[in-house]
N, CA, C and O of each residue as an XYZ file, in Angstrom:
212
protein
N     -45.989     -9.542   -140.154
C     -46.867     -8.470   -139.717
C     -46.037     -7.498   -138.870
O     -45.372     -7.905   -137.917
N     -46.085     -6.230   -139.224
C     -45.273     -5.274   -138.489
C     -45.917     -4.886   -137.157
O     -47.076     -5.211   -136.899
N     -45.164     -4.201   -136.330
C     -45.610     -3.835   -134.987
C     -46.874     -2.984   -135.023
O     -47.754     -3.151   -134.178
N     -46.975     -2.081   -135.980
C     -48.145     -1.215   -136.110
C     -49.408     -2.047   -136.316
O     -50.424     -1.815   -135.661
N     -49.343     -3.004   -137.218
C     -50.502     -3.857   -137.492
C     -50.813     -4.741   -136.293
O     -51.981     -4.956   -135.971
N     -49.778     -5.259   -135.624
C     -49.999     -6.074   -134.425
C     -50.698     -5.279   -133.330
O     -51.591     -5.794   -132.656
N     -50.291     -4.028   -133.154
C     -50.913     -3.167   -132.140
C     -52.375     -2.902   -132.479
O     -53.240     -2.990   -131.608
N     -52.653     -2.581   -133.729
C     -54.032     -2.355   -134.154
C     -54.868     -3.621   -134.009
O     -56.036     -3.558   -133.628
N     -54.275     -4.760   -134.309
C     -54.984     -6.029   -134.185
C     -55.372     -6.293   -132.731
O     -56.474     -6.768   -132.457
N     -54.471     -5.985   -131.805
C     -54.770     -6.175   -130.376
C     -55.949     -5.286   -129.962
O     -56.836     -5.728   -129.232
N     -55.956     -4.055   -130.422
C     -57.068     -3.151   -130.140
C     -58.349     -3.680   -130.762
O     -59.405     -3.656   -130.130
N     -58.260     -4.156   -131.996
C     -59.402     -4.713   -132.707
C     -60.005     -5.881   -131.928
O     -61.226     -5.997   -131.825
N     -59.151     -6.743   -131.381
C     -59.630     -7.892   -130.613
C     -60.240     -7.483   -129.268
O     -61.085     -8.199   -128.730
N     -59.823     -6.347   -128.729
C     -60.239     -5.902   -127.401
C     -61.538     -5.094   -127.408
O     -62.293     -5.143   -126.437
N     -61.806     -4.368   -128.460
C     -62.963     -3.461   -128.479
C     -64.300     -4.148   -128.181
O     -65.076     -3.597   -127.400
N     -64.616     -5.303   -128.748
C     -65.899     -5.928   -128.416
C     -66.027     -6.263   -126.922
O     -67.109     -6.146   -126.348
N     -64.935     -6.673   -126.311
C     -64.967     -6.976   -124.870
C     -65.236     -5.714   -124.053
O     -65.974     -5.743   -123.068
N     -64.642     -4.631   -124.469
C     -64.882     -3.358   -123.787
C     -66.343     -2.957   -123.948
O     -66.990     -2.551   -122.983
N     -66.863     -3.073   -125.172
C     -68.254     -2.685   -125.438
C     -69.244     -3.512   -124.629
O     -70.309     -3.017   -124.261
N     -68.904     -4.766   -124.349
C     -69.806     -5.647   -123.605
C     -69.502     -5.703   -122.109
O     -70.098     -6.501   -121.385
N     -68.590     -4.871   -121.647
C     -68.174     -4.919   -120.249
C     -69.218     -4.287   -119.319
O     -70.097     -3.543   -119.754
N     -69.092     -4.603   -118.050
C     -69.978     -4.046   -117.022
C     -69.891     -2.526   -116.989
O     -70.895     -1.849   -116.766
N     -68.701     -1.989   -117.208
C     -68.497     -0.544   -117.149
C     -69.311      0.206   -118.202
O     -69.643      1.376   -118.011
N     -69.628     -0.451   -119.297
C     -70.345      0.196   -120.397
C     -71.857     -0.034   -120.316
O     -72.631      0.695   -120.937
N     -72.272     -1.036   -119.557
C     -73.717     -1.312   -119.454
C     -74.471     -0.065   -119.031
O     -74.074      0.647   -118.109
N     -75.566      0.178   -119.729
C     -76.373      1.356   -119.448
C     -75.922      2.591   -120.208
O     -76.567      3.637   -120.129
N     -74.845      2.485   -120.927
C     -74.323      3.604   -121.718
C     -74.384      3.212   -123.184
O     -73.362      2.948   -123.819
N     -75.599      3.180   -123.705
C     -75.822      2.696   -125.069
C     -75.071      3.498   -126.120
O     -74.551      2.931   -127.081
N     -75.010      4.802   -125.946
C     -74.313      5.646   -126.930
C     -72.818      5.335   -126.926
O     -72.196      5.277   -127.986
N     -72.242      5.137   -125.753
C     -70.820      4.801   -125.668
C     -70.558      3.454   -126.341
O     -69.580      3.308   -127.075
N     -71.421      2.476   -126.096
C     -71.262      1.163   -126.722
C     -71.353      1.288   -128.244
O     -70.577      0.674   -128.975
N     -72.296      2.078   -128.701
C     -72.458      2.294   -130.141
C     -71.201      2.921   -130.745
O     -70.767      2.527   -131.827
N     -70.627      3.884   -130.052
C     -69.407      4.540   -130.545
C     -68.225      3.568   -130.569
O     -67.424      3.595   -131.503
N     -68.112      2.720   -129.561
C     -67.038      1.725   -129.523
C     -67.178      0.763   -130.691
O     -66.188      0.428   -131.342
N     -68.388      0.319   -130.960
C     -68.593     -0.629   -132.055
C     -68.401      0.045   -133.419
O     -67.988     -0.609   -134.377
N     -68.695      1.334   -133.512
C     -68.403      2.073   -134.746
C     -66.892      2.145   -134.949
O     -66.401      1.975   -136.065
N     -66.165      2.396   -133.871
C     -64.700      2.408   -133.953
C     -64.188      1.039   -134.392
O     -63.248      0.946   -135.181
N     -64.804     -0.010   -133.884
C     -64.439     -1.377   -134.248
C     -64.614     -1.595   -135.755
O     -63.744     -2.174   -136.406
N     -65.724     -1.136   -136.296
C     -65.981     -1.284   -137.729
C     -64.970     -0.498   -138.562
O     -64.474     -0.990   -139.575
N     -64.667      0.726   -138.128
C     -63.682      1.540   -138.845
C     -62.296      0.908   -138.775
O     -61.562      0.893   -139.764
N     -61.950      0.394   -137.622
C     -60.654     -0.258   -137.457
C     -60.567     -1.512   -138.313
O     -59.507     -1.818   -138.859
N     -61.668     -2.237   -138.434
C     -61.707     -3.427   -139.285
C     -61.382     -3.049   -140.732
O     -60.583     -3.719   -141.385
N     -61.993     -1.991   -141.224
C     -61.738     -1.538   -142.597
C     -60.288     -1.096   -142.769
O     -59.646     -1.424   -143.766
N     -59.778     -0.351   -141.794
C     -58.405      0.143   -141.879
C     -57.406     -1.008   -141.850
O     -56.436     -1.011   -142.608
N     -57.639     -1.976   -140.986
C     -56.722     -3.116   -140.903
C     -56.746     -3.935   -142.179
O     -55.707     -4.407   -142.639
N     -57.925     -4.104   -142.749
C     -58.028     -4.838   -144.008
C     -57.194     -4.151   -145.081
O     -56.473     -4.811   -145.829
N     -57.288     -2.845   -145.156
C     -56.514     -2.105   -146.150
C     -55.014     -2.219   -145.890
O     -54.231     -2.379   -146.826
N     -54.612     -2.138   -144.622
C     -53.192     -2.256   -144.292
C     -52.658     -3.634   -144.651
O     -51.564     -3.752   -145.204
N     -53.412     -4.662   -144.344
C     -52.966     -6.020   -144.630
C     -52.860     -6.228   -146.133
O     -51.890     -6.812   -146.617
N     -53.846     -5.756   -146.865
C     -53.814     -5.887   -148.327
C     -52.621     -5.132   -148.908
O     -51.943     -5.639   -149.801
N     -52.364     -3.932   -148.412
C     -51.254     -3.139   -148.916
C     -49.900     -3.761   -148.584
O     -48.927     -3.552   -149.309
N     -49.832     -4.522   -147.495
C     -48.556     -5.112   -147.070
C     -48.326     -6.526   -147.593
O     -47.338     -7.168   -147.238
N     -49.232     -7.009   -148.432
C     -49.070     -8.372   -148.974
C     -48.220     -8.332   -150.210
O     -47.965     -9.372   -150.818
């Protein structure tokens, strides 16, 4: 796995924690946007992994 994919994977693993953090509580739109980014990143990472196999 190259550095680019490792970096994206770290972000992918971190986004749900950010969305559920105290700092985001009460900011439903921000949480929704973070989780949308998570879904988009999931799709992008899947494509990168498939392309690099």
